N, C-alpha and C positions, 0 to 999 in steps of 0.2 A: 361488199358491193353487190352481192346476191340478193341480200335482204333489202337494200335500197331500190334495186331493180323491181324486186317483186311487189313493193308497197305501192308502185305506180301501175299495176295491173288494172284492166278494165272492170268496172263494177258489174259488166254483163255476166260474169261468172257467178255460178251458184255459190251459196255460203259453204257447202260441203266441198266444192272444187277449190275455193280459195284457201280453205284450212289445209286440204291435202297438199296442194302446191307449195304454200308456205312451209309445211313440215318437211316436205321432200327437198326444199331449197336450203333448209338448214342441216339436211342429211340425218334427220331423226326418223325412228321407226314409231309405230304406234305403241310399242312397248315402252319406248323412252318417253313418250308424252304421258302414257299411264303412270309411269313412275313419278314424274314431275307433278302431275295434277292430282293423282290419287283417283281418277276416273277410271272405271273398268273398261277394259279394251272392247268389249261388246258395245258400250255405249258410244265410243269413239268411232266405231265402224258405222253405227247407225247414223251419227252425226255427219260423216263424210258421205254416206249414201243418201242423206236427207230423209231417212225413214223416221220422221217425228213421231209417228203414232206407235212405234215400238219403245218410245223413251217414256219415262215417268211424267209427272204433271209439267205444265208450261214453265213453272218457275225452276224446276230443276234443269229443263232444256236450256233456259236462257244462262243459268249459272254454268253448265257444262261448256256452252259455247263460248262464253267470256273467258273462262279459265283456259281453255284450248287455245283461244286467239292469243290471248296475253303471252303464253308460253312459245308460241312460234312467231312472234314479232308483229302480230296484227292488233288493231284497235278492238278490244274485247268489248267496250262500252258500245260501240257503234254496230258490231256484229250482234250483240245482245238485243238491241233495238230492232234490228232487221228480223230477227227470229221472232221477237214479240209481234211484230206487225205481220209477219208471215202466218202465224198461228192464230191471229186475231185475239191476242190476249188482252187483259184488262190494265190500261195504263196507269190507273190510279193505284194500282198495288206496288208495294215497295219491291225492289228487286230482290231476288232470292239471295240469301247470304251464301258465300262460297266457303265451303267447309273442307276443301281439298287441298289446302296449302299444308306444308309439313308444319308440325307442332313445333312451337318455341320452346327449346329446352329451359328457358328461364321460368316457364310457367308449370313446369312438373313439380308437384309437391315434394317437399324435402324427405328425406328418409326417415327423420324423427316421427313425422306424421304417420308413416307406414308402421312403425314400431309401436306407437301408441294405439293404433287401430288393431294390431295384432294382439296386444295385451287385452283390450276390451273383448275381443272375440273369445280369448281364452278364459276371462272371468265369467262371461255369459255361458259358455259351455260348462264350466265347472258348476255354476248355479244350477243349471238345467239338470245336471247329473245328480246333484243333492236332492232336488225336488223329486226327481224319479225314484230315488232310493226311499223317500219318506212314503211314497205311495205303496212301495213294496212291503213296507212294515205295517201296513193297516191290518187290523184283525179280520180273519176269515169269518164268514157267516157260520152259525151253528149248524152242525150236521143234522140230518133227519127231518129238517123243515121243507116240506113240499109246497111250493108255490103254485097257485093255480094258473093255468094256462088259458088265456082267453080264447074264446071260440074265434077260428079263422073266418073272416068274411069273404064272401065271393067277390072277386074284382068287379068293379062297375065296368059295364060295357064302354069300350072306346067309341066316340062319336065316328060315324062313317065319314071317310073323306069324300069331298065333293068329286062328282064325276067329271072326268077330263072332257074338255070342249071336243066336240066332233066337228072336223074341218067343214063339212058341208053345211053345218048349222051357223057358222060364223061368217059366212061369204059376204063381203060388202061392208061388215061392221067396221067402225073407226078403230085405228091403232094408235096407242100413245106410248112414248117412250119417257121415263122419268130418271134423271141421273141422281144416285145417291152420293156421288163425289165428283170432283172435276174430272172430265174426260174429254178426249179429243175423238170426234166423229165425223164421218162423211156419208151422206145419204144422197143418193141420186136415183133417177129414173132410167133404169137400163133399157127401157123401150124408146129411148131417144128424147126423153123429157128434160135431160139436163140435170144439174145439180139442184137439189132440194135444200141441203143445209150442209155446211162445212165449217168447222171450228171447234171452240171449246164450250162444253156444256157445264155449267157449275152445279153445285150440290142443290137439288130441289127444282132444277129447270126442267120443264116438260116440252116435248116436241110431238105435235100431232101429225101424222103422216097425211098429206093432202089426198082426198078421196078421188082426185083426178088422176093421181100417179097410177100408171098401168103396171110397171114392174118396179116398185121401190126396193132397193137393196142398201145394205149398210156396210161400212169398213170401220174397224176401230181395234184398238190394242188392249182395252179393258172392258170387255162385255160383261163382267161380272157385276160392274156398278150400274148398268143400265137395265132398269125394271120394265117388263112389257105388260101393257094391258090392253085387252080387246073389249071394246064396249065398256062396261062397268066392273069387269072382273079382271084382276090382276094375276099374271100367270107367274111372275117371279123373274130372276136375272135372265138375260139373253144366253149367258153361258155360265157354268158354275165356277170356273177358274179363269185367271188371267192368261189370255193368249190372243195373237192377232187373228182376227176373223174378217172376211172380205166376201162380198157378193152374197150376204145372207139375206134372203127374201123377207120383206116387212109386210107381205100381204096377210090378211087375217087368217085365211085358211091355211097358208104355208106356216105361220107361227103355231097354230093350233096343231098341226100334224107334228111340228118339231117338239112341242112340249108333250104331246100324247106319246111320243116314242120313249120318254123317260118313264119307266115303271116305277109306281109308288113302292116305297120301303115296306116290306112285309112286317106285320105287327109281331113283337117277341111273344113266344109262347109262355102262358101262365104257369109260374113255378107251382109244384104241388104243395099243399099245406103240410106244415111240419107235424109229425106224429105226436100224439099227447102221450105223456108218461104213464105207465101203468101204475 
C-alpha cells in the first residue's frame, strides 16, 4: 500500500526528492540501493541532491537514475527521459547500457576453460625461461679488445618556452573554450547579465565568451577537458585535474593571471659525459 500511494505523488517534486522518498517508503538505505544497483554510494548521494555536474557523462547519469528508479518501484524509463531533458542531452543517442545488474552465474565460464588458460600460461613461461637460458650460453667477447668510445656531443639547446601572457596586455581580448570530451558547463554573467550557456558541450565544441559580458564565470565538474584560448593563443586546460570548480572568472586578464601563477617546470640538468677509458 505504501508503494501504491507513493506512485501517485505529484510530479512537482524534483527527481532527487522522488527517488529519496520512494527509497524511504520501501525502508531502504543508500547502502541497500548501492548493493542492488552496483552504483557507488557517492553517486547516489549526488543524484538525490541533483548535483549533476559531479557525476560522469550524461549517458551515465541517465543509466544511474534509471537503475535507481527501477529498484525503488518508480518508472526508470520516464525518469531517465526527464534527466536527459533536464541536462539538454542529445535525443538521437542510444540510451546508455546498464552495467549494474548482478552477473548471471550461467554466463560465468566453466572451470575447464580456466584450467586450459592456466596450462597455456605455464607453457609460455617455460618457453620464456628456455629462451633466456640460450642467451646466457652465448660466447663472451674476446678479452683485450678495446672498442673506441665515440666523442660525446654537447646537448642541443632546448627551445625557449614562450613567455607567459601578461594580464594587462590581454585586457579585452576574446576568450574561447574548446571541449576535448563531453562535459556539462554553466556560464553566466555575475554582474547581472543572466545565463550565457548551460548544458552539455560535446567533444570539439567551442564557446566564445560574449564581449558584452562584464563578469563571466563558469561552473563545471570536469575542468581538465576544457581548453582555454585568449585571442589566437591557447593556454591549456582550465584545471589540470578533475574537480568541481565554480565562479571561475572567464575574463581574459583573470585567466592570464591564473595561468601565469603556474610556474613552468625547470629543465633537467645535463648529465656529465662518461669518462673515456685510459
